[in-house]
C-alpha positions as a printed Julia matrix, in Angstrom:
424×3 Matrix{Float64}:
  70.51  104.53   61.35
  71.74  102.26   64.26
  74.93  100.39   63.5
  76.71   97.8    65.53
  80.25   98.73   66.73
  83.0    97.29   64.52
  85.27   94.69   66.18
  88.42   96.19   67.79
  91.35   95.87   65.49
  93.94   93.39   66.8
  91.69   91.56   69.23
  89.56   89.32   66.89
  92.5    87.04   66.13
  92.77   86.27   69.92
  89.62   84.26   70.04
  87.29   86.63   71.99
  83.61   86.58   71.46
  81.76   89.36   69.52
  80.18   90.68   72.79
  83.66   91.27   74.29
  85.01   92.7    71.05
  82.1    95.18   70.9
  82.73   96.36   74.5
  86.37   96.93   73.66
  85.34   99.02   70.72
  83.04  101.09   72.89
  85.92  101.76   75.23
  88.1   102.63   72.21
  90.57   99.91   73.05
  91.82   98.91   69.59
  95.21   97.07   69.99
  96.18   94.42   72.55
  99.26   94.96   74.61
 102.09   92.46   74.35
 100.93   90.51   77.48
  97.39   90.51   76.24
  98.42   89.39   72.79
 100.23   86.4    74.22
  98.13   85.44   77.21
  94.6    85.77   75.98
  94.61   82.93   73.38
  96.19   80.6    75.95
  93.81   81.5    78.7
  90.77   81.24   76.36
  91.82   77.63   75.7
  91.61   76.93   79.45
  95.32   76.3    80.11
  97.22   77.5    83.12
  99.25   80.64   82.62
 102.12   82.34   84.39
 102.4    85.96   83.07
 105.46   88.06   83.86
 105.14   91.64   82.81
 105.99   95.06   84.25
 103.25   97.06   85.87
 100.91   99.07   83.58
 100.98   96.68   80.66
  97.33   95.59   80.72
  97.44   92.43   82.81
  93.91   92.92   84.04
  92.39   92.34   80.63
  94.96   89.56   79.84
  93.29   87.37   82.52
  89.93   89.09   82.95
  88.54   88.87   79.36
  89.19   85.15   78.77
  87.96   84.42   82.33
  84.63   86.2    81.63
  84.32   84.45   78.18
  84.7    81.05   79.77
  82.13   81.86   82.51
  79.67   82.92   79.84
  80.01   79.54   78.11
  79.85   77.13   81.12
  78.89   76.97   84.78
  81.26   77.75   87.62
  82.81   80.67   89.44
  86.05   82.66   89.18
  88.14   83.97   92.14
  90.59   86.8    91.73
  92.97   87.46   94.63
  94.82   90.77   94.95
  97.07   92.31   97.55
  95.41   95.68   98.18
  91.94   97.18   98.45
  92.67   99.68   95.69
  93.7    97.03   93.25
  90.69   94.97   93.97
  88.38   97.86   93.37
  90.16   98.8    90.12
  90.01   95.35   88.75
  86.28   95.27   89.59
  85.79   98.68   87.79
  87.81   97.51   84.69
  85.91   94.2    84.28
  82.47   95.44   85.31
  81.3    96.64   81.89
  82.31   93.34   80.23
  80.66   91.26   82.96
  77.52   93.36   82.61
  77.49   92.77   78.86
  77.68   88.96   79.38
  75.19   88.97   82.32
  77.78   87.92   84.87
  77.65   89.34   88.4
  80.77   90.67   90.19
  81.38   91.23   93.85
  84.39   93.01   95.45
  85.07   92.37   99.03
  87.99   93.82  100.94
  88.9    94.78  104.51
  87.61   98.02  105.86
  84.02   97.52  104.51
  81.07   96.25  106.66
  80.71   92.44  106.52
  77.03   92.58  106.53
  77.03   94.5   103.11
  79.38   91.89  101.7
  77.19   89.09  102.95
  74.2    90.68  101.28
  76.09   90.93   97.94
  77.22   87.3    98.26
  73.56   86.21   98.57
  73.01   87.36   95.0
  75.26   84.53   93.99
  77.85   86.49   91.95
  80.01   84.42   89.6
  83.14   86.55   89.96
  84.64   87.02   93.31
  87.38   89.7    93.71
  88.99   89.78   97.14
  91.96   90.46   99.31
  93.18   87.35  101.13
  92.45   88.57  104.62
  88.75   89.43  104.06
  88.19   86.31  102.09
  89.35   84.29  104.98
  87.11   86.11  107.26
  84.15   85.04  105.1
  85.47   81.47  104.91
  85.79   81.29  108.73
  82.27   82.65  109.08
  81.02   80.27  106.41
  79.38   83.01  104.46
  80.96   81.9   101.24
  81.92   78.71   99.55
  84.59   78.23   96.94
  83.49   74.73   95.84
  82.26   76.0    92.48
  85.4    77.96   91.63
  86.97   76.56   88.43
  89.1    79.59   87.49
  91.58   81.04   89.97
  93.61   84.18   89.35
  96.46   85.39   91.52
  97.25   88.98   90.44
 100.46   90.76   91.74
 101.33   87.42   93.23
 104.85   88.47   94.19
 103.45   91.49   96.08
 101.05   89.28   98.06
 103.94   87.05   99.22
 106.02   90.12  100.05
 103.05   91.35  102.23
 103.04   88.16  104.19
  99.88   86.76  102.61
 101.31   83.21  102.09
  99.65   81.56  104.99
  96.34   83.05  104.09
  96.64   82.06  100.41
  97.4    78.54  101.53
  94.11   78.47  103.55
  92.19   79.73  100.61
  93.72   77.24   98.21
  92.59   74.43  100.59
  88.91   75.47   99.8
  89.39   75.75   96.06
  88.85   72.53   93.93
  92.11   71.04   92.57
  90.64   70.7    89.15
  90.59   74.33   87.93
  92.39   76.77   85.63
  94.92   78.87   87.42
  96.4    82.12   86.14
  99.22   83.74   87.94
 100.31   87.21   87.03
 103.21   89.13   88.51
 105.77   91.8    87.69
 108.75   89.69   89.04
 109.45   85.97   89.48
 111.08   85.28   92.8
 111.69   81.67   94.04
 108.47   81.65   96.11
 106.38   82.31   92.92
 108.01   79.35   91.28
 107.4    77.1    94.27
 103.77   78.18   94.34
 103.36   77.57   90.54
 104.91   74.12   90.85
 102.61   73.1    93.66
  99.34   74.59   92.51
  99.44   74.72   88.79
  99.19   72.09   86.08
 101.75   72.32   83.22
 101.49   76.19   83.11
 102.74   78.1    80.07
 105.02   80.94   81.06
 104.76   84.26   79.24
 107.37   86.87   79.92
 107.16   89.98   77.9
 109.9    91.94   79.67
 112.71   90.7    82.0
 111.95   91.06   85.7
 113.02   94.55   86.77
 112.34   96.17   83.44
 111.02   99.64   83.8
 108.63  101.23   81.33
 110.55  102.14   78.22
 109.42  105.79   78.07
 109.96  106.68   81.68
 112.97  109.03   82.09
 114.68  108.21   85.4
 116.59  110.85   87.34
 118.38  110.78   90.68
 119.01  113.64   93.06
 121.47  113.24   95.91
 120.23  115.42   98.78
 120.58  115.7   102.53
 117.61  114.5   104.48
 116.88  117.92  105.81
 116.74  119.36  102.35
 114.16  116.82  100.91
 111.08  118.84  101.55
 112.57  121.96   99.99
 113.64  119.99   96.9
 110.2   118.36   96.66
 108.48  121.77   96.55
 111.02  122.97   93.98
 110.23  119.94   91.78
 106.46  120.59   92.07
 106.88  124.14   90.87
 109.28  123.03   88.07
 107.08  120.22   86.68
 103.42  120.48   85.84
 100.74  117.86   85.94
  99.77  115.29   88.53
 102.47  114.01   90.77
 102.68  110.82   92.81
 105.08  111.0    95.76
 106.32  107.86   97.61
 107.21  107.95  101.31
 108.81  104.99  103.03
 106.69  105.33  106.2
 103.08  106.15  107.09
 104.31  108.98  109.46
 106.44  110.31  106.69
 103.58  110.46  104.16
 101.35  112.3   106.75
 104.07  114.84  107.48
 104.88  115.51  103.76
 101.21  116.03  102.97
 100.66  118.36  105.92
 103.67  120.64  104.86
 102.61  120.63  101.27
  99.16  121.76  102.21
 100.66  124.49  104.38
 102.58  125.72  101.2
  99.28  125.86   99.26
  99.71  122.61   97.25
  96.59  120.49   96.85
  97.69  117.09   98.29
  96.2   114.02   99.72
  97.69  110.97  101.44
  97.07  107.23  101.05
  98.53  104.63  103.38
  97.59  101.85  105.84
  96.55  104.15  108.63
  93.83  105.73  106.47
  90.35  104.26  106.45
  88.89  102.72  103.27
  86.71  105.71  102.7
  89.61  108.06  103.24
  91.68  106.12  100.71
  88.87  106.05   98.24
  88.39  109.79   98.56
  92.1   110.53   98.15
  92.36  108.3    95.04
  89.2   109.63   93.44
  90.27  113.21   94.14
  93.7   112.44   92.54
  92.03  110.96   89.49
  89.61  113.87   89.03
  92.3   116.48   89.51
  91.01  117.83   92.77
  94.39  116.87   94.33
  97.43  117.49   92.22
  99.77  115.53   94.53
  99.15  112.17   96.11
 101.54  111.03   98.77
 101.6   107.26   99.22
 103.45  104.48  100.96
 104.33  101.2    99.11
 100.87   99.89   99.85
  99.89  101.97   96.76
 102.88  101.14   94.59
 100.75   98.63   92.63
  97.38   99.89   93.6
  97.1   103.15   91.71
  95.98  102.98   88.1
  95.61  106.55   87.09
  95.99  107.7    83.57
  98.41  110.48   82.87
 100.55  110.72   86.04
 103.18  113.17   84.91
 105.88  112.61   87.51
 106.6   110.01   90.22
 108.89  111.2    93.03
 110.6   108.83   95.29
 110.84  110.99   98.33
 112.43  108.03  100.02
 114.15  105.12   98.29
 112.22  101.88   98.81
 113.51   99.18  101.15
 113.42   96.63   98.31
 114.87   97.59   94.94
 112.12   95.62   93.19
 109.54   98.21   94.64
 111.33  100.93   92.66
 110.22   99.38   89.42
 106.55   99.11   90.66
 106.62  102.79   91.88
 107.98  104.37   88.72
 105.53  102.15   86.73
 102.73  104.47   87.86
 103.89  106.97   85.2
 104.6   106.33   81.51
 101.74  103.8    81.33
 100.35  102.49   78.04
 103.2   103.77   75.98
 103.0   107.34   77.26
 106.09  109.29   78.33
 106.81  109.79   82.07
 109.35  111.03   84.49
 110.59  109.43   87.66
 112.79  111.44   90.18
 114.37  109.72   93.17
 115.81  111.54   96.26
 118.78  109.69   97.81
 120.89  110.7   100.8
 124.67  110.58  100.58
 124.83  107.33  102.58
 122.65  105.42  100.15
 125.17  104.59   97.47
 124.66  100.89   97.98
 120.86  101.28   97.61
 121.4   103.17   94.4
 123.66  100.44   92.96
 121.11   97.79   93.81
 118.45   99.72   91.79
 120.81  100.31   88.9
 121.7    96.62   88.8
 117.98   95.73   88.71
 116.93   98.2    85.99
 120.2    97.63   84.18
 120.82  101.34   83.41
 122.56  104.08   85.42
 120.19  106.63   86.84
 120.76  110.11   85.4
 122.23  112.34   88.08
 120.39  115.62   88.39
 122.2   118.66   89.95
 120.44  121.46   91.81
 121.11  123.81   94.68
 120.74  121.29   97.35
 122.9   118.65   95.53
 125.66  116.9    97.53
 128.16  114.23   96.51
 127.89  110.66   97.65
 131.29  111.24   99.25
 130.05  114.35  101.22
 128.61  112.37  104.09
 130.27  113.72  107.19
 132.19  111.33  109.46
 130.35  110.65  112.6
 132.61  109.27  115.38
 131.28  106.24  117.23
 129.87  106.64  120.74
 132.46  105.71  123.37
 130.9   102.37  124.23
 130.78  101.4   120.56
 134.37  102.57  120.03
 135.5   100.5   123.04
 133.79   97.31  121.56
 135.46   97.97  118.1
 138.82   98.3   119.74
 138.38   95.06  121.53
 137.43   93.36  118.21
 140.45   94.86  116.5
 142.88   93.73  119.27
 141.42   90.16  119.15
 142.18   90.28  115.39
 145.66   91.48  115.96
 145.07   95.01  114.71
 145.61   98.41  116.2
 142.68  100.55  117.56
 141.89  103.5   115.17
 142.45  106.01  117.94
 145.91  104.64  118.93
 148.22  107.37  120.02
 145.45  109.87  120.83
 144.7   111.13  124.23
 141.34  110.53  125.84
 139.69  113.38  127.72
 136.45  113.8   129.52
 134.17  116.87  129.09
 132.46  117.6   132.45
 130.14  120.05  130.76
 128.81  117.56  128.36
 129.28  114.45  130.48
 130.88  112.34  127.83
 134.33  111.23  126.81
 135.92  111.99  123.36
 139.12  111.17  121.65
 141.45  113.96  120.69
């Protein structure tokens, strides 16, 4: 006997339609996350929303489900802007089943894909446009798309888009979107630029903050290893042997990610890389291989810090500390998602004490120091004398300030074999 799925517990009170509730039940999603619980009723009513929540808390459904529900009830289009190709694809995959249930077409267009395929998809008149700012501006310049019918605008990972320099492109897009619209802005942090954008582009937005900016996932254990740069690769391999499961490794640079991946493969670890120098197809293959388990290790730069939504990542390893402490929170948020436990291990060199302090101030807890064979103390950094021309400049500055040069009283000699002077 055929029976209709029962409504998902916890969601009916949020004002969602039976079709959406049934789809949630099919996906075995029974309870809303805190950001969903607070944002969905407001968004369903058509009000502007600013949602602040740490990564991995379900923000996609918080804006996506009420957006689709409104489109099913009235004419118009929705536009979702995201900073990376991976995030755009994942939002499209997450909302696709719900949009199909409601008879709403979705198109995802990002850089790296042929324009002619995207133009063909746009001719089918999809009502949900999911895009990265650069590619959307390409279509606007070629007049292959119009945003005049957009009455719902979503800026997801808004702080990341501004960090990546998308502000001018976002401004150009906003000039094409009607002023009368619902705007939903979701972010993990709330810098001054976001407040300025909200003040200018939103109408009496309601702010929802389910965790203070910088809050890491509660069940992620955070560890710190002080290690010399030349010992990092050895330590990484040690950690991979010590911990099971899938591992996401963050490198600061594209070159570093490529090198780490190559060495891991040479040592028989199944690894893939994902960064800006990889083509869209290569990035898709790496991510799908990581999700399926074909690759145990994924080595990524910060372009993927908010672009990887993989269930069950056991360990995140910061091979390099991020340039911005805020990116630390986004990186480690790839593990311990949806209430699961996770582990984040960060490698720091002895000269990065100030970077460590910045991270600890942001997350408001001290990182647990982990000792191992390659451990060194923060004070173990060897003293490196300045080059002669730099030493002379420092001496001049000290004399102008009325001080005494640091080498005062020592004899200067010249080494003919090495061709440079040194202080004795």
